[in-house]
C-alpha angles and dihedrals in degrees: 000000000000128000128230142162113268136187117255127218103190121204118246118223110270094013117131091227146331118339121198105258108144115218135155119256135189119260112285133188110274135183120244110260136272097044110130103081101353137011131220087252088064096057097089091049092047090052092047092055090066089074089080141033140308090019093053092060092041091053093050092048095045094052091048094048093046084075092064119116131221112266114211091187092070123098121269096265095040092053091058091043088055091051091051094050095046090048092050095044090047095050090050091045089051087064101037107032126084104290091235085074096049094099091052092054093045093052091047087062091050089051091052090050087057093050094050091045089055092049097047106026108024098037097026093221096154107120116190091193097056128064092215089052096049118026101045090049091049088049091052092050091050093053094042091055090049089047094050089050091053098046094038096115092047093062132077118245089252092053091047092049093050093047092048091049092052094045090048090056091047091048091052088065088064097040094099091056092156089068093063106103093210141006091040093158090069098055090039091054095043096046091041090054090052089051089049088054090051095045093048087050090060096272127187127273088253090057091048089051091048090052089050089052091051091051091050091048090052089050090050091049092050092048090054094057103030134070123229087255089066094252114140106227099210124096113292093247090056095041088056093050094046099046096029110029111193090217105291102081103026100150087068091057109026105038084088089060092051088053097042106040094084113008092187089071090067102037090121095049112106113236093012114175129197102212093190088066099035111114095212094048090045089055089048090055091049088052091048095046099044113019106048093060127075123205089251111117118199135194105221112217109237092193119062103170115202117208112268091202138013134169144174117219125196131209135214116041089355094057093109096044119105114257127257118245107175134075108007134004113226133209124182143139114210135107108351093256090057099041115112139176130184136212135198132192130199131195115235097182096123095048131090121197094237090055097056116101102160137353126194127188110216127186129168121229116223095184141352123199122256092256094048126242121242108209136203119206116202139177110248134185118275101228100105139091135204092274093062117132133217090255095057099030116144118272124242116247106173133016107234099183147296137264133204097197134196130203113281095004127132109240113209134184131182106236098165096123094047093049093047090049090050092050092046089054091053097255117152095188133059120199132184134189126207125203136166118251093196127066130216144101091261095045109092141120131209122199129194107251131216087264103049119198093220123056092221089064094060092102092054100066120144109267148171108228106207125195112197138181090263095055117135118239124221138169120250125231140219120275106230117137118335094356135123126200090240134045097043121158099230093077092045105036130103087216091070088057092050100040089116087080088080111037143333088251094055089048094052092043090052092050089052091051092048094049109126091001114137100173107110127220118239109279093242126145090257088059099045101037099043096046107086099162133031105245111249119184113240114138119039123233107264128218109272139177123217100191094205095047115023149284124282117198118189135178109238099252146103090217115116087222092061118122120250136164142172136205110209121210117147118189097215142014109283095171134267091041128150127213090264105122112166091012122152136220117191133182130188139168094004098312141090101247097178124023142158135245094286131195137274099182135302110307092358122135124220131208096333099323124105123230089249091055092047091049102040109032111088093195089069090066133050097280142123126243137186125222091005106135120214101228099086128125108267092231096043109045111179126252094215109111091002118144109284099202135040094222140050140191097291131234108332100179135025138167125177117185144133100356096315124099123195134180137160125211122201119212093212107186097341093108118059096212110035147344130279123202113184122192119197118199119189116195104199117224119254137169092284105037141036121243119249144145134253119200122202112194118193116189111189141163087037114183130185127017135296136071134296109253132199124190122208117191114190118188090256138120092194136083114257128249107243113207099187110003118240089025121047122032120177121191126193109231095230108145108111093328118206095198139046099220096099098246115203137180126214120204104201110196099211093174108062111248128211095225138006120198127185109215142174121250140161125274093187122194136164098263106356111050113170137189109245133197118231143176123247106191123188131199133186118242119241128242094281094052097255138101134202116201131188121202126175116207107198122180122198141161140179092294099039116054126221115250121238109254131192136170123254123192142167141156105328099349141082135182149121141278111217113196117192127207088257090062094250111136125206124199125208113185139164133194142159089268096232100108138038118250133195126211112181105315096335120093123188144164125202146089092278140355138187122187140160124226129200136173092049130285100282110127092232096051109028114123128196107200094172131026141167127192120188116206091343143145103208150007115179138168127168106322096336140086137052143279135194138167090228130064113257137162113234133180120189143174118185110315097345143058147116132286123200116206111189097171093098093235141064118289135184120245123183118210124200123205129138110260093011111164105153140026120202121201115199088345097308129102109264125232107258118198093181140011144165142171106323096353139078133182116213137182109248117196125219115278138040110322134180114226131196125192112214117201134189 
């Protein structure tokens, strides 16, 4: 370790951290630079990596982008983003490019230091109250410090001193990071990285103490938004961007790498923490890498063509008047003077026929008349402009399709064949006409035009969404809180490529999440240097429960058509949450089949719903409510008896065994007038049966009047097929489908409801928000002010048949029989748990049960290979099963399983199995107070215990 003279920034009494007062200091021990993210000893290895992908492409892109220049015409945040990227590309190019260019890259970093100094110090443009005035600047500081560390030896002492002086003044603007009202992780990470630079340069004891304070503040911030399980309790979209920044908020994500790469550099820092070895942060990275991402793989359309012209023309006495092109487009058939048609034209200049994979026409409805308005969409000739009249309007050539629109919905039509035909014929334009096929004063439709009259409608312009052969492919995410299905960070972040820094599990989870992904992370130094191996999918992400956040149940597969689902129940406010406690998100066969209200950007409305509605109204997600009547206006759901908190009591029970996953979430104080416990049961698919979900909803401690209500939001813009009504509702999964196998979801209402209403709600997304159709199902409470409800959620498509489902009911219980094509029949039943019930040759007692039967229903032959009892005392058939005097939850397959004893003390459980002579609990012989031929009573301790039945 060499010694050199450094510049000191002493701390003033009472200051939160270092202030820029330049003084001389004696020589102090300093690390050889670079040392923060890479060392000089790493350079040969970094260069060698470029011989293979993905490093080869990253190198080429970084060197090219290092030639970018600062652009003063950009917005405040984008200017700092530009500085950060140029600094990072230049520092990487300094290492990888021909060394004759090293001085150019080093001076580019100095130039960027000057630009950021002007922005933050000279002009004082840092704004603690605005994301674009805080996070991009912190990101730029972070990358400039890393860059200065990398190019250190390529600068003169004068250049280094000037750069350090400027960066010190910039860093001082972030020193009081506690005063930032939001986004604190960014200033902590940026300022902490500057302090790391100072400390590794032989900094003062005050700077070491300040770095220790920054580390403790980061720990405190993480503790405020994370559970002890490692789960980050914010919405998945924000978790991804905080733990895995895609390049625009890197101090939040990579300050931990600066601290952890070489722990010896910080041995004198009080409170130092190696995040690579920290168990909680390791668990957080496993959560990030494996449980934000669904199996759904999406081709993201690179071309979103806005209409270049649109017009409404009017008949009758207005037939010779020029059309109207701004505000709204109108369609109507009535008296001639009131009859209107509209036309739209799109430019195809940048498309070639052999590139086109899929094209969708999408228009947004502003209003539809009370009597509806059936519409015909036709291809028309292209020789018109926005001054066209009714009399010389373009003529229809080909009917493309029809719409039956609703107010505020997004109308979409597949026009792939027509666009390909147009391109093949040499056309460079594509025009459509829309007319009503039904007449009447109250039959009209109004579309948002390319020149909307309201600023909030600017994201709802008429477009052609074009998928081409050069589309990028990304993985979709879960919609809890402020999260959209698309645009997540996991597919785009360098962190996903370097998750192996934390644990083998986070590495394998990341490889699973990157499988089939073609979208590339930015070629920044954080991407290139931290990625030591190209992720290659091997192990799948397993089902896992994070008790303070939720339960994630996944089919064991790398296939994008695999089934996956999650039950969300955070125990505290982690930020960007919705009032969606105990909500579900499910995916199957390559589609999201059940999703929540979503997110289209902070403060942004979607399809007639405000951001506040989307965030705060529980009925707009897959939740349960009490006293929330069904007769509300779809676009104005009431706040009375809405959820009052965005978090609950977490996952209170879970059992995973033998191809069945089970977990129960407790609403805690989220509901103002009762308690909701939701149990999700996932029956994994196998060679004999389809995979599906059963939901047991228990509403207890109900106060006040009104029904119990449950909302189910499929990813569908269409009304369901009810066969029969009040029982079986099947939705086509038709919102931005990723597949062509006609995926559908059936919500089978096993417990008879009092009312079923089909309503409109938001399916918000970054660029493609849609109006969905959902079920709001109400049930009366029973005499003791509680209600147990069973719902089966069964996905199917052209290749996976729907099971036959029927209701079963008896004294005090309700449920469903689910018969698969193989003949196996599953039973999902709920009761009050007070009495024993018998169905066929199976008797049980508990709050809920799910079990599978084979070999027919005859008492002498029925087999139950899998069974689950929630809060139960028995499940018996023939000479098999269990009994206990206490209430336990038990999940079994064959001669093994798990038993959950929540009593807090030992209990006795009797197992029945022919030839049984020993029971092992957690691998050890259990204490047995009594036994007999084919049965054995054992002492089961409190907690979650694995049992094994040993037979002769």
